[in-house]
C-alpha positions in Angstrom: 88.2 33.2 62.9 87.3 30.6 60.3 89.7 29.9 57.5 89.0 31.8 54.3 90.3 31.2 50.8 91.7 33.7 48.4 91.3 32.6 44.8 93.1 34.2 41.9 92.3 32.4 38.6 93.3 28.8 39.3 95.4 29.4 42.4 94.2 29.6 46.0 95.7 30.7 49.3 94.4 29.9 52.8 94.0 32.8 55.1 93.9 32.0 58.8 94.5 35.1 60.9 92.2 38.1 61.4 95.2 40.4 60.6 95.8 38.7 57.2 92.0 38.9 56.5 92.0 42.7 57.2 95.1 43.3 55.2 93.7 41.4 52.2 90.4 43.3 52.2 92.2 46.7 52.5 94.6 45.8 49.7 91.8 44.5 47.4 89.8 47.7 47.9 92.9 49.9 47.2 93.9 47.8 44.2 90.4 48.0 42.7 91.4 51.5 41.6 87.9 52.6 40.9 86.7 49.4 39.2 83.4 47.9 40.3 83.5 45.1 42.9 81.0 43.0 44.8 81.3 42.7 48.6 79.3 40.9 51.3 79.7 42.1 54.9 77.9 42.0 58.2 76.3 45.2 59.3 76.6 46.3 62.9 73.1 44.9 63.6 74.3 41.5 62.3 72.4 41.7 59.0 74.3 40.5 55.9 74.6 43.2 53.2 75.5 42.6 49.5 76.8 45.6 47.7 78.1 46.4 44.2 80.4 49.4 44.8 83.6 51.2 43.8 86.1 53.7 45.2 87.1 57.1 43.9 83.6 58.5 43.3 83.6 62.2 44.2 80.5 63.4 42.2 78.1 63.2 45.2 80.3 64.8 47.8 78.8 67.9 49.5 81.8 69.1 51.5 82.3 69.0 55.2 84.4 66.8 57.5 84.8 63.0 57.4 82.7 61.6 60.2 83.6 57.9 59.9 86.6 56.3 61.8 89.8 55.8 59.9 89.4 52.0 60.3 86.3 52.0 58.2 86.5 51.8 54.4 84.2 54.2 52.5 82.9 53.2 49.1 80.1 54.3 46.8 77.2 51.9 46.4 76.2 52.1 42.8 72.8 50.5 43.3 71.7 52.9 46.0 73.8 55.8 44.7 75.0 56.6 48.2 78.3 56.3 50.1 78.6 53.4 52.5 81.2 52.3 55.0 82.3 48.9 56.3 85.0 47.5 58.5 87.5 45.0 57.0 86.9 42.6 59.8 83.2 42.3 58.9 83.7 41.3 55.3 82.4 37.8 54.4 83.3 37.8 50.7 84.8 40.0 48.0 84.9 39.7 44.2 86.7 41.9 41.7 87.6 40.5 38.3 89.6 37.4 38.7 90.0 37.9 42.5 87.6 36.0 44.7 87.9 36.0 48.5 85.5 33.8 50.5 
């Protein structure tokens, strides 16, 4: 894995391991607490997707069982107005407020 950098205002932290990367992405999504954030990730077919999204949206749920694996993170894409999933390991960059992860 290539080294990524977490930037918070004027400070930066180097992230070297895949485990650290996955934990940072999961924590960022959880700590966004429904705020909008931008994320770039690689889709399963290798295509890069940019998404403006948020968590906690329940308006468009139709009931039924969750069909995605527990390792995938489900968010609501505000541009396409649909739910989307991504794996933390596939994230290329993340931005929410003063937090930037590249």
